[in-house]
N, C-alpha and C positions, 0 to 999 in steps of 0.2 A: 412207382416201380420200384419195386425192393431191391436194395443194396446187393451185389454181386457178393459171394464169399470171398475173402479176401483182399477186395478192392482197397479197403482202407489201409490194411497191412502193407499192401503192394506199394500203394503212393508214398508211405512212410519209408519204405526200403528206396524206393527212386529218389527220395528227397534226401535222403542220408548219404546214398552214393553221390549225389550231385553236388552235396556239401564238401564231402572227401576232398572232391577235386579240387575244392578251391584254396588256395594259399593264403588269399586276402580277402577280409570280410569285413564290408562297411554297411551298418546298418543307420541309415538316415531318419531320424524324427524332426518332422518340421510342424512348426505351430500353425502356419497357414494350409489352408486347403489347395491352393493353387500357384502363388508366385514363388515361394521356395521350390516345392516339388518340381514344376516345369522349367526351373534354374537349373536344377541339379539332374534331372532327366537327360538335359543336353551332354553331361558329363559319362552319365551311364550310357546312353546311347552310341558315342565316340568310342569307349572302352570296350564295350561288347563287339563292337565293329571292328577293334584293334586285333588283328589276329597273333600277336605277340602275347597279349595279356587275357584274353575273353574267356578262355578256359581257367583262367588262374584267379580271376577278381570277381567277388561277389558284391553287388551293391543292392542293397533294398533300401527303397523310398516309401515311409509312412508318411501321411497326411493326420495331423493330430486334431487339427480344428480346436486345440486347446493353448492357454498360453503358461508361460515360464515354468512352475513348480509342475504343472499337471503334464506338459511335456516329458520331464525326465520322469515323472509317475507312469508315464504310459509305456514309456521306453523299459523301465524295470520288468513290467508286467508282461512285454512281449516277451522280453530273454528270458522270463523265467515258465512262461507259458510253453514258449518252443524251444526249450531245454539248449539256450544258446550258452554255451561254455568258453568261448573264444571269438576275438575279432575286435572290431571297434565301435562304439555306440555313440554317434554323435546327434546331439540334441541342438536344432536350430531354432531359435525364439528371437522375440522382438521385447524392447521396452515399453513402447507405447505409453500409456499411461498407469502402469499397475505399480504396485510398492515397490520400493526400493529393496526393501529385505525379502520379497519374492525373487524378485531379479536376479540378486546378489546369492540368494538361497541357493541357485541351480547350481552355480560351481562350488558351491560348500558342500552340496549333497556329492558332486562328481567326485571331488577330492576323498571323500569317505569308501565309496564306490570303488574307487580304483586301489584301495588299500585289500580289498577282498580278495582280488584276482588279478593276477599280473598279465594273464591272458587275453583278460577281459576289460579294455578300457573304454570308459568314458569320456566325452568332450563336451564343453559348454560353448555353443557357437552363437553369441549372442550380438545383437545389433542394437544401439542405442540412438535415434529411437526406432529406427526400424531398417529393413533388407534394403530399401531404395538407397539407404547412403552409401550401400557398399556398391550398389548400379553406379551411382553419381560419380566415384572414384576413379572411374573408367575415362572418366571424360576431364577430370579437375579436382586439385588439393582443395577441399571444401572444407572450412572448419566452422561454420555459423550452425550453433546448435537451434536449427529452426523446427517448426512442427512438420509433420510428415507430408501436409498439403505443400508446403513449399519445395518438397524434396521432389513430389510429384510433379510440380510446376517447371521444376528444374528440368525434369527427365522428358517431359513433354516437349519443351523450348527447344532442347537439344535432339531429339528424334527427329523434330518436325525439320529443323536445322540439316539434319542429314537426310530427309527426303524419306523417312521409314516409319511414317505415320506415327500418332501418338503413342506413348507409354498408357500400358493397361495393366493390371496386375494379373489378367488372364492371358497375356501373349505367349503364346506357346514356341513363339521364334526370340524370345528374350535372351538366351543363351548364345544364339547364333548373332542376333545384333551387339550384344556385348563384347563377343570374341572379335567379332569382323569391323565393328565400325569402332569401337573404343579400345581402351590398352588395358589388358588383365593384369601385364607386368606393372604399369604404373599403378592400378589400384592396390596391388599387393603391397606395392614400395609404400603406398601413402597411407595406408592402413596400419601398416608395422610403424611409420614415423608417430602416428597419431598415437599409438598406442603405447611407445618408447616416450615420447612428451609426457604421458601423463602415468608415467610407472609410480606404482605404489598405490594408487586409487583403485577404489571398487569399481566394480563395472558400471553400475549405477550413476557413478561421479563421471566416467566418462562419456562427456555429451557434447560432439556427437562423436561416435567411437563403432568399432565391428571388429570381429573375430572370424569371421567369415573366411578370412583370407586362410586361416588355417587348415579348413577343408579343402577350399580350393588347390592348395599347395600339394596336399596329400593326394587328392584325385588326380591332380596334373602330371604325377608321376606315371600314370598309365596311359596317359593320351599317345596318340600318333606324333611322329616326330614332329612334324610341320606344325601342329596345335601346340605341342610342349613347349616350344620356341618362342609361343607368344606370351607366354608365362614367367 
């Protein structure tokens, strides 16, 4: 079926009008296809349901299915393609077994990009070795530098103990489980403590460690009051 005349232009205009209403803009680029997007979708859902902020806050979550430097590369291309000139760009990625120079390179690239436009700021939201470490901190102050499989085992045991089934990367209720059964407030405190204890080190050398708390604290500003108190 041929396109109707003016349809594309109309959509662009509607998109522009929609964006102009949004005072705060967050573009979240996730390395993973399921775990991270599903987790941050929990924040997006609550914020969009919050009558105070739903018309003021834009949250777009993109799954990159790519690692470290490729995540920020895809974020940059998205920004240029869509003409984004203000807002916050958050790149969420894991260390896993990727080279330290690539892992550290994201933060270095972020610093350079942030000199170009003060209204468009990039953030490196890393986990070493994986986001499951951030999830664990909702239940314990954990400092053992273990393989991802050990983190998954910890979560499996904890979830079983709590009666919520096993931990799986594609759990659609992961945000709700962590918010209701764990303690986001403690997770933030523990994550900050670990970063402070490793002050001066490159991200690849902070193992385990995570900066997911930075994005969580930012998004928590727009949550309904009863949920914000858990942060």
